[in-house]
C-alpha positions in Angstrom: 121.0 102.4 136.5 118.7 103.0 139.5 117.0 105.9 137.3 117.4 103.9 134.5 114.9 101.4 136.2 112.4 103.7 137.8 111.5 105.2 134.1 111.2 101.5 132.6 108.6 100.9 135.3 107.0 103.8 134.8 106.7 103.4 130.9 105.6 100.1 131.8 103.0 101.1 133.9 101.5 104.2 132.0 101.2 101.4 129.0 98.7 99.7 130.7 99.2 96.2 128.9 96.7 93.6 127.8 96.5 90.5 126.4 96.3 89.7 123.2 96.2 86.2 121.7 96.3 85.3 117.9 98.9 83.5 115.4 101.0 86.2 114.7 101.1 87.9 118.7 101.3 84.3 120.7 100.6 85.2 123.9 102.0 88.0 124.8 101.4 90.9 127.1 101.1 94.4 124.3 100.6 98.1 125.1 97.6 100.0 124.2 99.5 102.8 123.1 101.6 100.4 120.3 104.5 97.8 120.5 107.0 100.0 118.3 110.0 102.2 119.8 111.6 104.7 117.7 115.1 106.0 118.4 117.1 108.6 116.2 120.7 108.8 116.5 124.1 110.4 115.3 127.0 108.1 114.1 128.6 106.8 117.3 125.5 107.8 119.5 123.9 105.7 122.3 120.7 105.3 123.5 118.5 103.0 126.1 115.5 101.9 124.6 112.9 100.5 126.8 110.8 97.7 124.7 107.1 97.4 124.8 107.3 94.2 126.8 109.1 96.3 129.5 113.4 95.0 128.7 115.7 97.1 127.8 117.8 97.5 124.9 121.1 99.2 124.8 121.7 100.5 121.1 124.1 102.5 119.4 125.0 103.6 115.3 128.8 103.1 114.7 128.4 104.2 110.9 126.0 104.7 107.9 126.9 104.4 103.9 124.2 105.8 101.9 124.8 104.6 97.7 123.2 107.3 95.3 123.1 106.6 91.4 125.4 108.4 89.4 122.1 110.0 87.0 120.4 112.2 89.6 122.8 111.9 92.7 119.9 109.6 94.3 120.1 107.5 97.1 119.4 104.1 96.4 120.1 102.1 99.0 121.4 102.9 102.7 123.5 100.7 105.1 123.4 101.1 108.2 126.3 99.7 111.4 124.4 99.2 114.2 125.4 97.5 117.9 122.6 96.1 119.9 123.7 95.2 123.6 127.6 94.8 122.4 126.9 92.8 118.9 127.7 94.4 115.6 125.0 94.3 112.5 124.4 95.9 109.2 120.6 96.9 108.6 119.5 98.0 105.0 117.6 100.8 105.2 115.1 101.2 101.7 111.8 100.6 100.1 110.2 97.0 101.2 112.2 96.4 103.6 110.6 94.5 106.5 112.0 94.4 110.4 114.2 91.9 110.9 115.3 89.8 114.3 119.2 90.8 115.3 120.4 90.7 118.6 117.3 89.9 120.9 114.8 93.0 119.4 113.0 93.0 116.1 114.3 96.7 114.0 114.2 98.9 111.4 115.7 101.3 109.7 112.4 103.6 107.9 114.9 106.8 106.7 118.9 108.3 107.1 119.8 111.7 106.6 120.7 111.3 102.8 116.8 111.0 101.4 116.1 114.9 103.1 119.5 116.6 101.8 118.4 116.8 98.4 115.0 115.9 98.9 111.5 117.7 97.5 109.4 116.6 100.3 105.5 117.9 99.5 106.0 121.4 101.0 108.9 121.1 102.9 112.2 122.3 101.6 115.4 120.1 101.6 118.1 121.0 105.0 115.1 122.8 106.2 112.7 120.7 107.4 111.5 117.2 106.0 108.4 115.3 105.9 109.9 112.3 108.2 111.2 115.2 111.0 114.7 113.5 111.8 117.2 115.9 112.9 120.0 113.2 113.1 121.8 110.7 110.9 119.4 107.6 111.5 116.4 106.3 112.1 115.7 103.4 114.2 112.3 101.0 115.4 112.8 98.7 117.8 110.2 95.5 118.8 110.1 92.7 120.7 111.6 89.3 119.5 108.3 87.3 118.4 106.0 90.3 118.4 104.0 91.5 116.1 104.3 94.8 114.7 101.0 96.2 114.8 99.0 95.3 117.4 96.9 92.3 116.9 93.1 93.9 115.7 93.9 97.8 115.7 95.2 97.7 111.9 94.2 96.5 108.6 94.3 97.0 104.6 93.3 100.5 103.9 91.9 99.6 100.5 89.7 96.3 99.2 92.5 95.1 96.3 95.6 92.5 95.7 98.7 93.1 97.3 100.5 94.8 94.5 97.7 94.9 92.1 99.2 97.7 90.3 102.1 99.8 90.5 103.4 101.6 93.7 105.8 103.6 95.5 106.5 103.1 98.6 108.6 105.7 101.1 111.9 107.3 99.8 111.2 106.0 96.4 112.4 108.5 94.3 109.1 109.1 92.0 109.3 109.0 87.6 105.9 107.8 87.0 104.4 111.8 85.2 108.8 112.7 84.6 109.8 113.8 88.2 112.7 111.1 88.0 114.7 112.5 85.5 118.9 113.8 84.6 120.3 117.0 86.5 118.2 119.3 88.8 119.0 120.3 92.6 116.3 118.3 94.1 114.8 114.7 94.0 111.0 113.7 94.9 111.4 110.6 96.9 108.4 109.9 97.9 107.2 109.8 101.8 104.0 107.7 102.7 102.7 104.6 100.4 101.5 104.8 97.2 98.7 101.8 95.5 97.8 102.3 91.9 94.7 101.1 91.0 91.5 101.9 88.9 90.5 104.9 89.1 86.9 104.9 90.8 86.4 101.3 91.0 88.6 101.0 94.2 87.0 100.8 97.8 89.3 102.9 100.5 88.6 101.8 103.8 89.6 102.5 107.5 92.7 101.0 108.4 91.5 101.6 112.3 89.3 103.1 114.7 89.2 106.8 114.6 88.0 110.2 114.8 87.5 112.0 111.1 89.5 115.6 112.0 89.8 116.7 107.8 87.7 115.4 105.0 87.2 116.9 101.8 88.4 120.6 103.0 86.9 120.4 106.2 88.7 120.6 109.0 88.3 120.3 112.8 88.9 123.6 114.4 91.0 122.1 117.2 93.5 120.0 115.0 95.1 123.3 113.8 98.0 121.7 116.0 98.4 119.3 113.2 99.3 117.2 110.4 96.0 117.8 109.3 95.6 120.0 106.3 92.1 120.9 104.0 92.0 119.9 100.7 89.2 118.3 98.4 90.5 115.3 98.1 91.8 114.2 101.2 90.9 112.1 104.6 92.4 112.0 107.6 91.9 110.2 110.8 93.5 110.4 114.2 93.1 106.8 116.5 93.8 106.3 120.5 97.6 106.8 119.7 97.4 110.3 118.9 98.4 109.2 115.3 97.2 111.2 111.9 96.1 108.9 108.8 96.2 110.2 105.6 94.2 109.4 103.0 94.8 111.2 99.0 94.1 111.9 95.7 90.3 110.2 96.2 87.7 110.7 93.4 84.6 110.3 95.5 84.3 110.7 99.6 82.1 109.1 101.9 83.2 110.6 105.5 82.5 114.1 106.8 85.3 115.6 109.8 84.1 114.9 113.0 82.9 111.6 112.7 83.9 108.9 114.1 84.9 105.2 111.7 85.5 101.6 111.9 87.9 99.4 110.6 87.1 98.7 107.1 84.5 101.4 107.0 84.2 102.9 103.4 85.7 106.5 102.6 85.5 106.8 99.3 86.9 105.4 96.3 90.9 105.7 94.9 91.6 108.5 92.5 93.8 110.6 90.5 92.2 113.6 92.5 95.0 116.4 93.8 98.2 116.4 93.6 98.3 113.0 92.1 100.6 113.7 89.0 98.0 111.8 86.7 97.9 108.8 87.6 95.4 106.4 89.4 96.2 105.7 93.0 95.6 105.9 97.6 99.0 107.9 98.9 98.5 107.0 102.6 100.8 107.7 105.0 100.8 108.5 108.9 102.3 110.9 110.9 103.6 110.9 114.3 105.4 112.7 117.3 109.0 111.8 116.4 112.4 111.8 118.4 113.2 115.4 117.4 109.9 116.2 118.8 108.3 117.1 115.3 105.6 115.9 113.4 107.2 113.4 110.9 106.0 110.1 108.9 106.1 106.6 110.6 106.9 104.5 108.2 104.0 102.4 107.7 104.9 99.6 105.0 105.0 96.5 107.5 102.1 97.4 108.9 100.4 97.0 105.8 102.0 93.7 104.6 101.3 92.2 108.2 97.6 93.3 107.8 97.7 92.2 104.3 98.8 88.6 105.2 96.7 88.4 107.7 93.8 89.2 106.1 94.1 87.7 102.9 96.9 84.8 104.2 99.1 84.5 101.1 101.2 81.7 100.9 104.0 83.8 99.0 104.6 86.9 97.8 106.8 87.9 94.9 109.1 91.6 94.9 111.0 92.9 92.4 110.3 96.6 93.6 111.6 99.5 94.0 111.9 101.4 90.3 115.0 100.8 88.6 116.6 104.2 86.9 119.1 103.2 84.4 121.6 104.9 81.6 121.4 103.3 78.1 125.1 100.7 78.2 124.1 100.0 82.4 124.5 97.2 84.0 121.7 96.9 86.8 120.6 94.6 89.4 117.5 93.9 89.3 116.4 92.0 93.0 113.6 89.5 93.7 114.9 88.4 97.5 112.9 90.9 99.6 110.1 87.9 97.9 108.7 85.9 101.0 107.1 82.7 101.9 104.8 81.0 104.5 107.2 78.1 103.8 110.3 80.5 105.1 111.8 79.4 101.9 112.1 80.6 98.7 113.1 77.7 95.8 112.9 79.2 92.4 113.3 82.4 90.9 112.8 82.7 87.2 113.1 85.8 84.9 111.2 86.7 81.4 112.8 90.2 79.9 111.1 92.0 77.8 113.0 91.4 75.2 112.2 87.4 75.2 115.2 86.3 76.8 115.5 84.6 80.0 117.3 84.3 83.5 116.9 82.7 86.9 117.9 83.0 90.3 117.0 86.1 93.0 119.1 88.9 91.7 120.4 89.3 87.7 122.3 91.8 86.0 120.7 93.7 83.3 121.6 96.1 80.1 118.9 98.1 78.3 120.7 99.8 74.7 117.6 101.9 74.0 115.5 104.6 76.3 112.2 103.1 77.6 110.0 102.2 80.3 110.8 98.4 81.0 108.5 95.6 83.2 110.6 93.0 83.8 108.1 89.5 84.7 109.7 87.3 87.9 107.8 84.0 89.3 108.8 83.1 92.8 107.6 79.3 94.1 108.6 78.3 97.8 109.4 75.0 98.5 105.5 74.0 98.5 105.5 75.0 95.2 102.8 77.6 96.1 103.7 80.6 93.2 103.2 84.7 93.2 104.5 87.2 90.1 105.9 90.8 90.0 107.7 93.3 87.9 110.2 95.1 88.2 109.9 98.6 86.5 113.1 99.7 85.1 112.8 103.4 83.3 116.5 103.6 80.6 117.6 106.7 79.8 119.5 108.5 77.0 122.2 109.9 79.0 123.5 112.4 75.7 120.0 113.5 75.6 118.8 114.4 79.0 115.4 116.1 78.2 114.1 113.7 75.5 112.3 111.7 78.4 110.8 107.9 77.1 107.5 107.2 78.1 105.7 106.1 81.0 102.8 104.3 81.5 100.3 103.3 84.3 97.8 100.4 83.8 95.3 99.1 86.7 92.7 96.1 86.6 89.0 95.8 88.6 88.5 93.7 90.3 91.1 92.0 91.4 90.2 90.1 93.5 87.5 86.8 93.8 87.4 86.5 89.6 85.6 83.9 88.3 85.3 82.6 84.3 83.4 84.3 82.5 83.6 87.7 84.9 84.1 91.1 83.2 87.5 92.6 83.9 87.8 96.2 83.6 91.2 97.4 82.9 92.7 101.1 82.6 95.5 102.2 81.1 97.0 106.0 80.5 100.5 106.8 78.6 102.6 109.4 79.9 105.2 112.0 78.3 103.8 110.9 74.4 100.6 111.2 72.8 102.0 109.4 69.8 100.1 105.6 68.7 98.1 104.1 71.2 98.0 101.4 73.5 98.0 97.7 72.8 96.8 95.1 75.7 97.6 91.4 75.4 95.8 89.9 78.2 97.8 86.7 78.3 95.0 83.8 77.8 95.6 83.7 73.9 92.5 86.5 72.8 93.7 88.7 70.0 95.4 92.1 70.8 93.5 94.9 71.7 94.2 98.9 70.4 92.8 101.5 72.3 94.0 105.3 72.9 94.6 107.1 76.5 95.0 110.8 76.1 99.0 110.9 77.0 98.5 113.1 80.3 98.2 116.2 78.3 95.9 117.8 81.5 96.6 115.1 84.4 92.9 115.7 86.1 90.7 114.6 83.1 88.5 113.1 83.5 88.3 110.7 80.8 92.3 110.0 81.3 92.6 106.4 81.1 91.4 104.0 78.3 89.2 101.5 79.4 88.7 98.1 78.1 86.6 94.8 79.8 87.6 91.5 79.0 86.8 88.1 80.1 88.7 85.6 81.0 87.2 82.2 80.0 89.0 79.4 82.0 90.7 79.6 85.3 94.0 80.1 86.0 97.0 83.0 86.4 97.3 85.0 83.0 99.8 88.2 82.5 98.4 91.1 81.1 100.9 93.3 79.2 99.8 97.0 77.8 102.4 98.7 75.6 102.9 102.3 73.8 106.4 104.0 71.0 106.5 107.4 70.6 107.8 108.3 67.2 111.5 107.2 68.1 110.4 104.3 68.5 110.9 104.3 72.7 108.0 101.7 74.3 106.9 101.7 77.4 105.4 99.0 79.0 103.3 97.5 82.0 102.4 94.7 83.5 99.4 93.1 85.7 98.7 89.9 87.3 95.0 88.2 87.0 94.2 85.1 88.9 90.6 83.4 88.0 89.2 80.9 90.8 87.3 78.2 90.3 83.4 78.5 89.7 81.6 77.2 92.7 
């Protein structure tokens, strides 16, 4: 016990707390090197963890239950049972989940072992290494109750765009925009890091932190060879004062150079679809740190970007109907909007409108699909104050009897996504994958006539003119849901939706 007290005292002294004032942090001591504490555990193992505020907490991993789908044997959700200071709790691991206050701490579970066993994570091989640097059953992260997840003033949202403005792939989400999500095969690409879809060449990517550019556009500083930084023409790596490495990938343009120091919010370049993007335009953003295993590994940033976006834009409510779903024809699946959030603390209403025109209410609803396709189901959530937000549940439906006949997929984006006024030009971009049949048809949601365009069908993933482009002007203020669809010769349709908020012109 005496040794534990000495170790805790040493940690507190080395952290050199500073006083932070603000809405999210209150008046608390926050260490400069970070608030989070990370621990990897095997089932039955326990540790005593010294939190950032000096308090000690005992945590034990009691059980792990991973749920896999019947089509790909991919992990879709993990439930861990943990004992925190003698109290037992269940905690879900998976994408789009935030830390919870349990047992006198804030805690989350970013990854479990199953995500590394049949995974294809970049350049590493399942069973031998993994992008997370996880060598045990479960990774847990802990913060003091009431503290921010990232020290206020040290992190910001990494692009100038509305939250969930386009398609996203968050940590441990099996990806399928360009065909990775298929029946059969021995490895699954569980996406690591965060993908934010956007309009190619039109969205500014900005520095999330102050730091040093250690690699940009293929040029890497020599003294960072033993680091996560890699030479790639479309990528920037920045290291901050904590020694955390931030990666910005698939950029269309890069405006900084290796060796340059940058500040939060400084423009780094423009979002694109370069490199290993799969042909859809997005920012891949991830954070890599030394993990308890001693290896470099992903440090999940979803909670940090969520917190930063709330600080910067103060949305009253955020609808969340993600991650993507995978289903077979005739299989019942659950669509889930229960991760939606309101500043009032209460979501009062969830209403769904499905691609076939039917409707339902409730945070969780069951759906069955009769034919293959890529579906985008609209959910509207409202809180007790009447604030409303919209999101889309993307469902890829496959025919299990014809596993090689994949339905088309589609990516849509628009720009700008913030500060739109009546009469402003809004640029819409769309690209369909896995078919060159037909054309995309836009319905902009304001009663205007449909507009037909034709993308290249992603025959060449990095083609500069791969997206079909059109512009539209909204005449009046309001919130609009735009829809775009394209079908293949078998009549299988891919659908995407976008939310466009048009503000009053002052």
